C-alpha positions as CSV (number, residue, x, y, z in Angstrom):
1,X,96.0,92.6,61.8
2,X,97.3,92.0,65.3
3,X,96.1,94.2,68.0
4,X,98.7,96.2,70.0
5,X,98.7,95.0,73.6
6,X,99.3,97.4,76.4
7,X,100.6,96.8,80.1
8,X,99.1,98.7,83.0
9,X,100.6,98.2,86.5
10,X,98.5,99.3,89.4
11,X,100.9,99.8,92.3
12,X,100.7,99.9,96.0
13,X,104.3,100.2,97.4
14,X,103.4,99.7,101.0
15,X,100.6,97.8,103.0
16,X,97.3,99.1,102.4
17,X,94.9,96.5,103.6
18,X,96.7,94.9,106.7
19,X,95.6,97.0,109.6
20,X,98.6,96.3,111.7
21,X,101.1,97.3,108.9
22,X,99.3,100.2,107.1
23,X,100.2,104.1,107.6
24,X,97.1,105.2,109.4
25,X,95.6,108.5,107.9
26,X,95.7,111.3,110.5
27,X,92.4,111.7,111.9
28,X,91.0,108.3,110.7
29,X,91.1,105.1,112.7
30,X,92.6,102.0,111.2
31,X,89.4,100.6,109.8
32,X,88.6,103.7,107.8
33,X,92.3,103.9,106.7
34,X,92.0,100.4,105.3
35,X,88.6,101.1,103.9
36,X,89.7,104.3,102.1
37,X,92.7,102.5,100.6
38,X,90.6,99.6,99.2
39,X,88.0,102.0,97.8
40,X,90.8,104.0,96.1
41,X,92.3,100.5,94.7
42,X,88.8,99.2,93.7
43,X,88.1,102.6,91.9
44,X,91.0,102.0,89.7
45,X,90.1,98.2,89.1
46,X,86.7,99.6,87.9
47,X,88.2,102.0,85.6
48,X,90.8,99.6,84.2
49,X,88.3,96.9,83.6
50,X,86.2,99.3,81.5
51,X,89.0,99.8,79.0
52,X,88.3,98.6,75.6
53,X,92.1,98.4,74.6
54,X,94.0,95.1,74.6
55,X,95.3,95.6,78.0
56,X,97.3,93.2,80.4
57,X,97.1,94.6,83.7
58,X,98.8,93.8,86.8
59,X,97.9,94.5,90.5
60,X,100.7,94.9,92.7
61,X,100.5,94.6,96.4
62,X,103.0,94.5,99.2
63,X,103.6,90.8,100.6
64,X,102.1,92.1,104.0
65,X,98.8,92.3,102.5
66,X,98.8,88.8,101.1
67,X,96.3,87.6,103.8
68,X,94.1,90.7,103.7
69,X,93.1,90.8,99.9
70,X,89.4,89.9,99.5
71,X,88.6,87.1,97.2
72,X,86.7,89.1,94.9
73,X,89.1,92.1,94.8
74,X,91.0,90.8,91.9
75,X,89.3,90.6,88.6
76,X,89.7,87.5,86.3
77,X,91.5,89.9,83.9
78,X,94.0,91.1,86.6
79,X,97.2,89.4,87.5
80,X,98.4,89.7,91.2
81,X,101.8,90.4,92.0
82,X,103.3,90.5,95.6
83,X,106.3,92.3,96.4
84,X,108.6,91.0,99.1
85,X,109.2,94.6,100.2
86,X,108.0,98.1,99.2
87,X,111.2,99.0,97.8
88,X,111.6,100.5,94.3
89,X,114.2,97.6,93.6
90,X,111.5,95.0,93.9
91,X,109.2,96.9,91.5
92,X,112.1,97.0,89.0
93,X,112.8,93.5,89.4
94,X,109.1,92.7,88.7
95,X,109.4,94.7,85.5
96,X,112.7,93.3,84.4
97,X,111.1,89.7,84.6
98,X,108.4,90.6,82.1
99,X,109.1,90.4,78.4
100,X,108.0,93.3,76.3
101,X,108.5,94.1,72.6
102,X,110.1,97.2,71.3
103,X,107.9,100.2,71.9
104,X,105.5,98.3,73.9
105,X,103.5,100.8,75.8
106,X,103.2,100.5,79.6
107,X,101.7,102.7,82.2
108,X,102.4,102.5,86.0
109,X,99.8,104.0,88.3
110,X,100.0,104.8,91.9
111,X,96.7,103.4,93.6
112,X,96.1,106.4,95.6
113,X,95.7,108.8,92.8
114,X,92.3,109.8,91.6
115,X,90.4,112.3,89.2
116,X,92.1,110.3,86.4
117,X,89.4,109.6,83.8
118,X,89.5,106.5,81.5
119,X,89.9,109.1,78.6
120,X,93.1,110.1,80.3
121,X,94.6,106.5,80.2
122,X,93.6,106.2,76.7
123,X,95.2,109.9,75.8
124,X,98.5,108.8,77.4
125,X,98.6,105.3,75.5
126,X,97.9,107.5,72.3
127,X,100.8,110.0,73.3
128,X,103.1,106.9,73.6
129,X,102.4,105.6,70.0
130,X,105.5,107.2,68.4
131,X,108.8,105.6,67.3
132,X,110.8,107.9,69.5
133,X,111.4,107.1,73.2
134,X,108.6,108.8,75.2
135,X,107.1,109.0,78.7
136,X,103.9,110.8,79.8
137,X,103.8,111.9,83.3
138,X,100.5,112.2,85.3
139,X,100.9,115.0,87.8
140,X,98.7,115.7,90.9
141,X,98.8,118.6,93.3
142,X,101.8,119.4,95.2
143,X,104.1,118.1,92.6
144,X,103.2,114.6,93.1
145,X,103.2,111.9,90.6
146,X,99.9,110.0,89.8
147,X,101.1,107.8,86.9
148,X,103.8,107.4,84.5
149,X,103.4,106.0,81.0
150,X,106.6,104.8,79.0
151,X,107.1,103.2,75.6
152,X,110.7,102.5,76.1
153,X,111.1,100.6,79.6
154,X,114.3,102.9,80.1
155,X,115.7,101.3,83.4
156,X,117.0,104.8,84.6
157,X,113.6,106.3,84.2
158,X,111.8,103.5,86.0
159,X,114.4,103.4,88.8
160,X,113.8,107.0,89.3
161,X,110.0,106.4,89.3
162,X,110.1,103.7,91.6
163,X,112.2,105.5,94.1
164,X,110.7,106.7,97.5
165,X,109.0,110.0,97.6
166,X,109.7,110.8,94.0
167,X,108.4,114.3,93.1
168,X,107.7,115.6,89.7
169,X,110.6,117.9,89.5
170,X,112.7,115.3,90.9
171,X,111.9,113.0,88.1
172,X,112.2,115.4,85.4
173,X,115.7,116.5,86.6
174,X,116.6,112.8,86.7
175,X,115.7,112.2,83.2
176,X,116.2,115.6,81.5
177,X,119.5,114.5,80.0
178,X,117.9,111.5,78.1
179,X,117.0,111.8,74.5
180,X,113.2,111.0,75.4
181,X,110.0,113.0,74.3
182,X,108.3,114.1,77.7
183,X,104.5,115.0,77.9
184,X,102.8,115.9,81.0
185,X,99.1,115.4,82.0
186,X,97.9,117.3,85.2
187,X,95.0,118.3,87.4
188,X,94.9,115.0,89.4
189,X,94.8,114.3,93.0
190,X,96.9,112.0,95.2
191,X,95.5,110.9,98.5
192,X,98.2,111.2,101.1
193,X,96.8,112.8,104.3
194,X,93.7,114.0,105.6
195,X,93.8,117.4,103.8
196,X,93.7,115.3,100.6
197,X,90.8,113.4,101.9
198,X,89.0,116.8,102.4
199,X,89.7,117.6,98.8
200,X,88.3,114.3,97.7
201,X,85.2,115.0,99.6
202,X,84.9,118.2,97.7
203,X,85.8,116.8,94.4
204,X,83.2,114.0,94.6
205,X,80.5,116.4,95.3
206,X,80.9,117.8,91.7
207,X,78.9,116.6,88.8
208,X,81.6,115.8,86.7
209,X,83.2,113.3,89.3
210,X,81.1,110.6,87.8
211,X,83.7,110.6,84.8
212,X,86.3,109.2,87.0
213,X,84.3,107.4,90.1
214,X,81.0,105.8,89.3
215,X,77.9,106.2,91.5
216,X,78.4,102.9,93.1
217,X,81.9,103.8,94.2
218,X,80.7,107.2,95.3
219,X,78.1,105.8,97.6
220,X,80.8,103.7,99.1
221,X,83.2,106.7,99.6
222,X,80.1,108.4,101.3
223,X,80.1,105.9,104.0
224,X,83.6,107.3,105.1
225,X,82.5,110.9,104.6
226,X,79.5,110.5,106.9
227,X,81.7,109.0,109.6
228,X,84.1,112.0,109.5
229,X,81.5,114.6,108.3
230,X,82.3,117.3,111.2
231,X,86.2,117.1,110.5
232,X,85.6,117.2,106.8
233,X,83.6,120.4,106.9
234,X,86.2,122.2,109.2
């Protein structure tokens, strides 16, 4: 019996590793902004590498990060894709160039999302295992989208998904007229500003945080937290 193959895309729209091109987090310097971005991305690589399903995963970076990606950053099981620009159109073109069978399940994850467990990804894949067209939306605080799963590759949905500043409500409004089964999973966190970093600091102090961030990764995050301890405790 042939195993189902799933596709996961870990997406960084804009430069996250090039210190001259990144968007610096408020109250963090360039070095620690890059460091935080790299940890968020690496945490995802660790989670994805642990999945037992037959997964083909693509690591998407902006072209401006090309010379700043460490050699050991991309695992053997991952496929690197560089975008010429950070636009949604570029992402859509990447997707169009890949050949999928009908009802192939795909999940698109924004790298700056966290609190998503391996079991959440498995659950999303299971929810997409239906004959009808379906999407699963991973929602974080402040109506942000952490990830989106689909079994139909609907271009309209993906175009909406890859547009700039897409919020949960805006995405739903854009696809509500489509004949598609929609399921939402929430309680995640998107790291966009320093207040989100403070929330991450709190979340990683909880015992259940090991379910989405290993002890090794937490120790690396702690290097950043120690540097900004006073600001994080304000």
